[in-house]
N, C-alpha and C positions, 0 to 999 in steps of 0.2 A: 170591860177595855176591848176598845177595836182593834180587830187583829191586821188585815191588811192594809199596804200602806194605802191604796185609795180611801179604805175605812178613814184613816186616822187624816188626811189629807181634808176629807171632807167635812170628818165633825169639827176641825179646826176654823173652818170656813162656818160651819153654821152653829160655830161656840159665840163667834164675835158677829154676824149678821143678827142673829133672832135673841139672842139676852143681850149684846150690848151696843146696838143699831148702829152697826157700820156696813157700810156700801160693798158688795164684792166688786173688786176692776178685774180685769182683764190683767196677764199677764204681759210686759212690754219687751218685745223685741231683745234677744241676748247681743244684735248688732245693733249698738246705738245710733241710728241715722242721722239723730236728730243733737248728741253731743260730741263734738270732735275732741275733749278732753279725754274720753274714755274708749280701750280698746274694745271692752265689751260690757255689760252690764253686768258689772259684780255684787250689784248687792238690790235689796227692794227699793229701798230709796232714789236710785235712779231716775226711774221716771215721773218723781214729785221733785225732783231737783229744781225746779226752777218756783215751785209754790214755797220750798224752805227758802229762796234765796227773793221771795219777794218778787218774783218779774211773773210769776203768774198764778191764775186759782182751776178750782174745782168745783162741780155744783154740789158739794160732800164735805164734810170737815173731817168725817171718821172711814177708814176703807180696810180692808183687808184684804189678801192675795194672796196667791202661791206664785211668784217671780222665779223664772228662768234666768239662772244665773252662769256667767267663766269666771272661773279665776286662774289665767293662765298667762300674766302677762302685766308688766307696771308692778305697780306699789302692792296688789293683793294678786299673790301668785303662788300655786298650788301644785305645779307642773311638776317641778321636781321632787315633792314628796310622793303621787302618784302610784301604786303597786307597791310601794316598801310596807305603808304602814295599814292599818284598818280603816280608818275613817275620813283620806281627804281624796278630795275629787277635783276635774277640773269642771266639770258639769254637774250642779247643785241645783235644788229646788228652794228655794227660801219662803218660808213661811212669813208673813208678817203681819202685822194690823198698824193701823195709823191714826195719829191725831194731827190735823192742821189746825194749830190755835185753839184747840176743841180742848179736850181732856190731858193731864198731864202726869207726873209721876203717881200719884195715890193712884188711881184708876189703873193704871197700866201694871203695877206692882200685883195689886189685889185679883188684879183676870189674871196675870201668869201663874199665881197661887191658888186660884180654884181652879183653872183647866187642869196644872199637873197633878192636883192632891185629892182634887173632888170628882173633877170629869174624870181621868186618866186612871189614876188611884198609884200614883206613884209613890211609894215609901217616903216619908217628910225627911227620915236621918240620911236619907242615901241625898238629898237635894243641899247644895252647896253655894254662895252666892259672894258677890264680889261686889265692889263698889269705889268709887273714884278718890283719891289719897289726896289730890291737889299736885299742882306743880308750881313751884316757887317761880320757873323762869317768865309763864305765863301769867302769872300773880294770880292762880285759881286754889279756892280755899278745898278741902275736902268735902263732898258729898255727904253734907251731914243728913240732909233732908230724905236722899234715898234711904239713909242704915236707919233713920229713925223710923221711915216710914214699913221697912222689913220688920221691925220690931214690934208695931203697934199696932200693922192689919195682918199680921202673918204669925202662925204660931212655930217659928222654924229656931229651932237650936242659935241664940244669940253667938254662941261660940262659931256656926258656919255660917258667920257674915265676915268677910276680912277685907282691908282694904286695900289697894293695889295702883301702884302709879300710871301715867298716861300713856306706857306703852300697851298695856293691858284694857286701861278700863276709860280711855279718852276716845271717843269714835270719829276717826276722820275719813273721809271720801276719799281727797287726795292732798297734795302739798296746798290746795287753796278748795275755799268751799264752807259749804254748812257741815256743822262739827259739834259737840259736845259729851258730857261726862256717860258715861254706861253702867249700866249694873248687869253681871252676866251671871245668869244659872247655870251649874256644874253640876253632872250627874256620877255619884260614887258606885261604880257596878263591881267595887270586889267583893268576893264571897262574903267578907267578915265586917264588912261598910268601914274600914279602916283606910280610907284612900282620901282623908281629908287634905293630909299634908301634900298632896301628888295635885291638886287644883293650880293651872295656868303653869303644868313643866309638861305639855305635851302625852302624856300619860293613855296608854288604849284605855285604860281602867278606869278615868275619871276626865271625861270628858265636857267641854261646854255645849250644851245644848240651847239655849234661849240667850238672846241678847237685846235689854233692852236700853234704849239709846235716845238720850233726852236732848235734843237737837235746841241749844239756846245760842252758838255764836255763830262768826261765820270768820273765816281765815282770809285776811285777803292776800294782794302781791306780794307785798313787805313782812309779811309773817305774823303779824297781829290779830287780835282776837277781838273782834264786835259783836257786841250782841244784837241776833236777827229782831227783827219789827215783831215777828210773834215767835211763841215756844212752841216744838212739836213733840212728838213722840214717833219714833221709828223701831221696831221692833223687828228682828230677824233670829227664825228657829229653822237651822238644816233638817229638811224632811227625813234626810236618808241616815241621820244620828236621832232622831227620835222615834223613827221606825224601828230602828237596831234596839233601842231603848226599850220601845215596847213591844216589840216581838221578843224579846228578851234573847237577843243575840249577843254573842262575842265583839261583831264587826259588823260594819256598817253593810259587807258586803254577803255577809250572810242572809240576809231578807229578799223579801220576795218582788223588790226592785233589780235584784241582778239575776236571779235566776234562770229566766227566760233565755238571755243573755250568754252566760254558763253553759247552760246546757247546748244552745246552737254551735256555739265553739266545738263541743267535745263532739257533735255530731258530724260536723264539718270536718275536724280536725282528725279522728279517729285519737285523740289525745285521753289519755286516765282523766277520770272527771277532777271538778275542781273541789282542792281538800283544803284550801283556806291557811297552809303555811306559811309564814313570813319571810322564811328562807327560802325556800326551794322556786327555783328559777320558772317551772311553769305555772305555779300558783301566781307567782308575782307578773307572769305574762298575761295571764287571764283577767288579775285586776285591770293591767294597761289597758289591755283590749278593749276589753266593757267598759272602760270607764270613757276611754276616747271615743269609742264609736258612739256612744251617746253623745260626748259635747258636739262630733263631726255633725252629728243627724239635726243636733237642735241648731248650730250655728248655719248651716246649710239652709235649712227649713226658714231661718229668718233671716237669709240674703247674704251671709256671708257664703265664701269660697276660699280654698286655699290661693294661695299666691306669693309674692317676693318681697311685699313690705308692711307693713303694720301688721294690722288683725290677721290681712290675709296671710301673711309668714307665721303666728303664730297656727293657724289651723294646718299648714301645710308642717310644720314641725311634729305635731300631735298627730297628723297623719303618719309620717316619717318613722315617729319612734312604733307606731302603731304594726306598720310595713315590718320594720324590721323584725320584732318580736316573731309577728306569723313567717316569718321565713326561716327565720333562726331558731328560735324555739318551739315551734310546731312543726317545722318543714315544710311549709306550705312553698309551692315553685310561684306559683300564680297569685293572683287577688284575691282577698278572702275578707277584709272590711264590707266591701260591698254588700255582702250576702248579710251582715249581720246585722243590716238595717232592717227587716222586719220583727226582731227581737225586741228593737228599743220601739219600736211603732205598738207594740204589743204593750209594753208597760207604760207609754208615755203617750202615745196616740189619745186616747182619750177626753182626756185633760188636756191636750195642746195639739187641737186637730189639724191646725198646721203642718203637723209633723206627717201626719197621714195622706193630707189632699197632695205634698207633693214627694212621695214617696219616689217615683220614678227619676225625680229630678234630681232627690238626694244622693240618689244610688249610681247615677250616671257621673255625675261629677267627683264622685270617690273611687268609680272604677277608671274613670280618665286619671287621674291623679295617682292612684296605687302604680297603674299599669305604665305611667311615666318614669317616679321612681325607681319601677322593678329594673328598667334599661340601666341603671347605671349604678342601684346597690352592689350586685357581685362584684363587680370591679371596684367600687368603693370599700367593701369589704376586705378583698387582697389588699387593697394598698393599707388597710389600719391594719390587718396581718402581718403585714411586711413593716410598718413603722414600729411594731410589737417586738420583731425578730430583732431588727435593725437598733433598736433604742438603745438605754442603757438600765432596762429593769424595773425603771423607776416612772416612768413617764411618754407620752408620747408629744414628738418634739412640733414646735409650733409648725413649720412649716406642712407637715403632716396633717396638722389638724385643719388648717388653712386649705388645700387641696379637699382635702375630704368635702368641705361647706364649698368653695368656689367651683369645684370640677364637676362633682359626684352627689352633690345637694346633701349634703350631711350636716344637720342643725347641729351648733357647737355642743348644744348639750346630750345630743345623741350619739355622739363621742364620747363625752364623758361620762356617759350612761356604759359603754360600752368598755371602757377605759377602766372603769371602778368593778366591773365582772372581773376582770385581771388584774384586780387588787394594783393599778396605775393609776394614775393623775393625768394629765393633760395642760404643759405649757401654757396654761391660758393669757397671760401677760403676753407671753410674746403673741399667741394668735391674735390678741386685740390690737398689736402695733403692725401686726400686718393687716387685717384688715382696716384698721386708720390709713394706714398708706394707699389701700384698693380705695378708700372712700375720699379722699384727697384725689386721687388721679381724678374721678368722677364729680367731683362734689361743686355743686351750680347752689351760692346761697343767695336766697332771698330776704330780701326784708318789709315784715308784714306792716302794712300798715297801723299806725294807732287811732282806734276809733273812739270817740269818745260816747261812755258809758257810765250808766246807774248803778253804782256799788248797793248793795239790800240794803246798807244802813240808812242810805239817803232817801231809800222807799220808804222806808221806817218814818222818817223827819217828815217828810211829805204829809205822810198819812198824820202823823201826831201834829201838823201844823193845817189839819183840816184840808188838804189839797184833795178834792175830790177827784175820782179816775176822769180822765179824759172819754170825752164824749167823741166817738171817730163813726159816728154811724154817716154823717155827711157825706163818706169819703166813695159812697155809691150812688152819691149824686153828680152835678155837675152845680159850676154857679160859685159865687164867694159865701165865704161864710164869716160873718162879724163874729170875732172870738175877744175873750180876756188872757190878757197873759197872766199867769198863775203861779211860774216860777220859774226862775231864770239859773243855770247851772254853769259854771265856767270850768269843768273838769277835776275840780277840788272842793268846792263849795256852794252854796245858793248863795246868790247874790242877787241885788236889789235892780241891778241895770247891766247891760251889757252895752259897752261905748265904745271899742275899738276894735282892730281890725282880726282880736283872734278870735279863736272857734269858740261860740257858745252852744248849748244847748236851749232851747225854750219848751216849757211846757203851757201848755192852752185849756181853756176848758172845753174848748171842743175843737176840732179840724176837720175839714176835708180832704187833708193828706192820708195817704197810702203807706202806714209804715213796713218797711221791710220784712217780709216774713214769708212761708210755703212757696219761697221760691222765684215770687217776686220781687223787684226792688224799689225803694222808696221813693216816694215823690218828690221833686225838687219844686223849686215856687217862690213866692213872696208872702211877708208878713211885712203888711205898709200899716203905717200910722200917718191917716191925712195932717197935714197944719193944723193946729187949732191956736187959739189967743195964747195957751201957756207953752206949745209945743211945737217946735220945727217939723216938720215930715222925715219920719224915718221908714228906711227901707231893709228889711233882716232878710239878707237872701238864705234861701234854704237850699244846703246841697245833699243833705240825707235825713231822712227818716228812720228815726230806730222806734220799738216796743219794749217798755221796760216793765212787766209786771201789767197795771192796769193802765200806764202812763205812755204817751206819746209823746217822744224826743225829738225836738225838729232842729237839726243841727246844721249853724250856720255863721254867718257873720255880717254886721250892723254896714248900712252902706247910708250915708246921712249923719243925722244926730244920733243920740243913745237910743236904746230901748227900755221902758222901765218895767217894774211889776205894776199889773192893776190896768195898763194900757190897753185900749183897744186897737183891734187890727183890724184889717180887712186879709183873710187868710187866702190867699192866690195859688193854687196849683198850676203847674205849668202844663197847660192845655194840649200845647203838641205833643209832649212826651208823655204824658198820660193817654193819649191816644194808640199811640204806638205802641207802649207797653199794653194795652189792654188787648190791642191786633194780637200779639205775639201771644197773650195769656192762653185767649178764645181759639190761636194756628194750636196751641198745644194740647190743648181739650181733644180736638180734633184729630191729630196726630197721632193720641194715645189713641182712640177710637179705632182709626185707620190701623195704625201697628194692630191692634188685636182681631180688626177683620181680615188682616193678610195675613198674620206669622201665628193667630194660634191666640187662645185663651193664657196660656203659658208664660206669658209675655208680662213683667211686670214693672212698674215706674220705678227707678232708682235714685232718680232726683232730678233736678229743673232749674234752668232758671231762666228769668224772665225778665227782657231790660229792652229798651228803644231801639236796639240797633238788631236784635235778631232776638231768638229764641233756644235756648239747648236744652234736649230731651235724653236723660240717660236711663236704658232699660237693659231686662235679662234676656239673654239671646245667646245661643252657643255659637253662632259664626255670623259671617259677614253676607250682611242682605245682599241680594243678586242687582244687578241693574233692572230687571221687570220687577221686582217687589219695591222697590225705591220710583218707579214710576207709577206703579199701582197707590203706591202710599200720596202720591203728588196727587192723582186724578180722583182718589175717592176724597181727599181735603177741600179739593177743587169745586169738584161736584158739590159738596156739601154748603161751600162758600160761595155759589153761585146757585144754589135752590133757595138762598135769602132765610132759612130757617130761624127763628129767635132765640135769643139767650135767654132763658130765663133762671131765677134766682130766688130760691124762697131758704128760711130760715123752719127748720123740720126735728122732732124729737130725733134723737140719735136712733133709737129700738125701732121707729117705723122706718128712717132712712135707708136702715143697713137691711132693709124685705124687700126693697125695690131690685127687680131683677136686670144685674147686667151690673150695678154701679159698681164705678171704680173707687178707688182708695190709693192713696202714696201708701205704700209698706214702709210697715214701722212708725208712720206718723201717729199722731194720738188726737181726736180731735172731738172739739166740745159739744156740750150735751146743752140746747139744741145742735144741729150742725148746719152748717149752710151747704145745699144743694144745689147744682148747676147743671143745669140742661139742655141741653142744643138736639131740637129734633120732635119735642114736646113739652108741653110745661109742665111743671113739677106738683101743682095738681091732679093732672090729668094720672101723672105716676104714681098720686097715694092713690088715687080712686081706686085704681087695679094694680098694687104693686109690683104681683107675681107675674105679670102680663110679660110673654115671651117677645112679645114687638119692641120692647124698651131695649134689647139686645142692639137694634138697631140706631138706638140712640146715643150720645154722649151722654153720661150720666155720672157726676164727679161731684165730691165733698170737696167743699173749696171755698176759702175765704179771702179770695182775690178778687180784683174788677177786673172787669169783660164790658166787650163791643155789648149792643143791645143787640144787634142783627150778624148773622154770619159774613151780608157783601159789606160790610164794615171793615172785616179782613182782605177785602180786593182779589188776594193773591197771595200764594204758597209755593215756596218751592225750599228743596232739601238740596242743600248749598255741600255738606260732607256728614258721609255718615261713616262711623269708623271704630276701631275696639278701644274701650276706655280701662280695663283689666278683662281677667280672662274672665268669659262668660259674661259680661257686659260691653254693652256697645253705648255707643254716643251718636247722637242725631242733632246736626246745628242747621238749624232751619231759618226763612227769611219770610215775611209777611206785608202785607202794605204796599206802597211806593216801592220800597226796597226789592220783594219781592217782584214788581213786576219787571223794573229795570233790570233786576237779575235774568229775568225770562225773555228781554228785549233781546240785552248784549248777548246770551247762548244762542238765539235763534239768528241774530246778524253774524255771528263769528262761526255758526255750522254754513251760513248763505253764503260767507266770505273762503271756508274752505270746500265749497262744492264748485264755486267760481274759478277756483287758484287750479282745477283741473284741465283746465282749458286754457292757462297759463302757458306761452312759449316756453324752451327751457331757460333763457337768460331769466327772465321775470318771474318764474317759480322759483329758481335759487336764491333771487335775491329776495322774496316776501316769505320764502320757507321760514325762518328763522323768526320773524315778525309774526307769523300766526303761531308756532309754539310760545313764545314768549305770552301772547294773550291768551291761550287755555290758563296758562300758569298762575299770572295775573288778574284775569277777570274776575268779576265778582257774578259767576255762573254757578248752574246748579249742578251736581254731581252728575245726573243724566245728559245733561249736556255737554259737562266734561271729557264723560268717558265716550259719546258719541262723537266727539271732536277727536279727541286720539284715537279712535279705531279710524276715523277718515284720515286722517294725517300720517297714520302706519304707510297705506298706500302711495303716498305722495311722498315719502320720507324713502320708499327704496326710491321712486322714481328720480330722487334729488341725486341718492347716491350713486344710481347710474350715469346721471348727468355727471356729476362731479367726477366719477369715474373716468369715465369717457375725454373729459375735458384735462385731467389731470397727463392721461395717456398723450393727448396730443399738442400737450404743455412739454412735456418729456421730451417728442418728439421734434418739435421747433425750439425747445433749447436747447438740445444735443446738435442740431443741426449748425444753429449758431457756434456749441462750443467748437465744433470740426471746422468752422472757418476761421475761429481763433485762433487754436492752436497751431494753424498752419504759418502765422506770424515769426517772425527771424528773430525775434527780440528773446535774451535771454531772463527778463524780466519784464511781463506783461501787465498793464492795466486796461483792461476793456470792462462795456458794457453787455449786460446780457437782457431780453427785452421780454416781458409777459413771463417772468419766472417767482417760483415762491419759496419759502426756506428747502424743501425738501429738494426741488429738483436747479435750485442753485449748486448745491453738493455735487448730486449727479453731475453738473456742467463744470465743476471743477477737478471732479476726478476724471472727466474725461477730458481735459485738456492739460493736467498734470500725467495721467498714461501716451501723452503723445511727447511730452516737455519734461522727462521725469528730471533734467539736472537744471530746470530755470527755477521761475517764481513766477508765480499766477495769484492777480486780486481780480474778483470780477466784482461789478455793481449792478445791481438791478434797484428802479426807480417807479413805483405806483404815488402818482401824484394826485391822484382823488382822494387816497387814504392817507397821505402825509408820511409813507414810509418809504425807509430806504432798506436794503440788505446786502450785504458786503461779507464776503469768503475770502481767503486768502490761503494759499499754498505754497511751502517753501522747501528744496530741495537740500540735502544733508550738506552740500556742497557751499550752497547760499550761507545757511546755518551756522557753517562753522567761518565767515568770512564777516558775519556780524548782523543778520538778517533774520528777524525771528518774525513766524506768521502772530504770533500776540501781538506784539509794537509796532510792529504794520497797520493790523487794522483797526487800533485803538487809536492811531494817528489820523486814520484815514476815516473813520467814523467821529471825530472829535470836528473833524473837517465839515461834516455835516448836520453838526446836531445830538448826537448819539456818544455810542460809548459800545465797547465792548470788549473782548481777549480771546486767549485759548495757546494752545501750546507752541511751542517753536516752529514745527511742522505744519500745523493747522491749525485755523482760528475765525471766527467768524465775529460778526458786529453787526448794528445797527444803527439808523438814523432817523431824522422826523423831518428835514432839509432837504426833498427830493431835488428844490432849484438850485442847491449847492452841490449837486455831485460832479459838476465837471471841477470845480475848484480842489474838491476833493481828490477827484483821481489825477491833479498837477501836483498835489500833496503826497501823497501816495508815492509816485514817481521819485520826486524829489527824495525822500526819505528814503526809498529802497537805493537809488544811485547812491546817495552819499554814503549807508550803512556799508555796500559792499564795495567799495572802491577806497 
């Protein structure tokens, strides 16, 4: 019997590779970069989901692995149980063996029994098996096949086989997707082997250790089940649990997977050693810290990062729970979690080398997040204590829970844990109402565009109809492909023809269209059926191209007569769009290489979009790039473009391709074997002749299935339009290539020249042109370096404009006050006059000046700007004249109405505006008449 966790893991893999003909595959990342339906990889089957759905394939039909999994959010969530028991974890390893349309229940059951009882020597009378009891709602019968196979193939006591409902023995990944009945194996660790009645009751003495899932169905969006094209086997065995059983421990946490972490916590905090108590607060804190640091290290190594939304917020919750325990339970004032990273690497680094490789990055991310939370932790704890003291002795009020979350960063589950420690609850319903109010305040709803897609049952039907996979090899070439229509899909069913304006999906026997994948958008174009004796011409306009399994679906609409099954068509890609996309794709590779040369090897691609208008590239980097760094990126890419290097591509066995020095791959992406290698600067054959040659570091070498230009000069030019933050630790570059980049470069050069010329402008010209230059900086499609340079140059011009405007305002004020002095000498009690060259502010200054000289009268002043078509009117009325019936608000309203405007104000002071300067004289007459009538 193996003794260490490493031995157990290795022996499991060897059993299935050497005895059962399985291929060992690496774990996929716990951050599922290519599956938006998942917060985290939470089961071994996630990386094979496309196979189960019929959308992908592998070069093998049997696989075995140890998969990194996180269950801390969504449907499968163990976060709340961590620390409180002996066997739940946020991160765990899932040992699994798989069959993709190969073997099924018989082999899975026989091998499981052999491994447990013959290889590892588990006592047979401690093993219990559960099978699916059927489900009336889904119309499913009990899994008699599995039950009979257990009886036939093994010598398990038949009384140890029990049936359970769908809650326990029907496995589903989520609300939709692959699913099927399962058969679980449970282990009874009670001293007298009397735990059979505790199966499926979450008792720590009788735990599930292996689940054999028989994937037969797909649950659709409407909740119904449909058979999958092929039957598969998906098994999962938690490494932490089987290690506990084989090492004869009472708890998962008592094994060698955890000891190094516990020892380091003891050393760093000075706390008493871990004793395994279930009620002791210190032992609970030990388990929480050890579990949470493992989860954080693995997630961050795979590209995750604590943040404010989605999976990032889950990681932040996990980290902050750990920080709270370190601070309150272990009395550690400063950051602690980042110091535990080496202990995780000690236990997991060999089997998951990406953890060791990224140790510095992982530690820094955790340290930064710890320091940020520690700034508010004490104040949050004070608020919590006040909420306890001021509460009803039963619960934490909703407002306090919301404030802890919103102001101090306490996840609600952390507040609930703290409350439970004091035998309190939290007003969760009230908290959720406050959260919903906050969400409503900032909510912006978006409507997802519905895309036509092929469900797995349709893929299976295509296979049964002998529709061969689409040959898409012509996509790497040019020209027209003569193809045959093999299937037509209307979104609901396969049909014989497409004949109206609605969307259809067409499958051809071969196609030159590139289907959307790998960040590159799908091609657009036409499927043209020429006029024949029995058919008129037809043009199927392809709007999108997608890949489902081994089929390429051309989505579009018919123009002209119908398109029918069996029709011969000319498949024509929209060439201009394809060329622009390819320039952007090659530009993306050059950008990736330039980023590594400028920022270092730590940067990793986190996503990309390549379309006809631009390219978008997301990458890991802790801070904003400087202007010099961006300029260097542009220079390196444009140097490569001007060098006219060839762009070479070739399919290479994956193991050989991975040996090429400096090769780049997308983080978390799965690549086929063989994989397509795209090289810029050297031929792929040259790379393979001497793969360890460090000179290849100077070349751009990537795994890529997309299309590219034949040589770099076809990219023409490259500019970075924007470099910005996407998320904490993730930056985004938006760039242009080709004609668009050249136009952007020319626009930026022209703008900088205009700004330079503006320094020579006269004062009046500069003031009039300054706003236009500012507008161009904001609106023109120019590079970020040009925009920054323009803003820097405009700063000095802006200061000059402010000085000019200040002097002009002072002169205007003096001019206006001189006019006000003359007006104030008029002897009339009611004055209606004009001021020349005034603005709104100076008009009020003039009004105050006149009123100070004529405090018992009434004054209305007009100023008109005929060029802008604008009139400003201000008025002031003394208390004496107000008492006689003249009110300033009414007065300006009448005057403004006579020159196409409106306004109002208080009885003593008011202002208004108009749009008809030419009518000011008549408006003044109207105002004089109104005032006289009001006061007599």
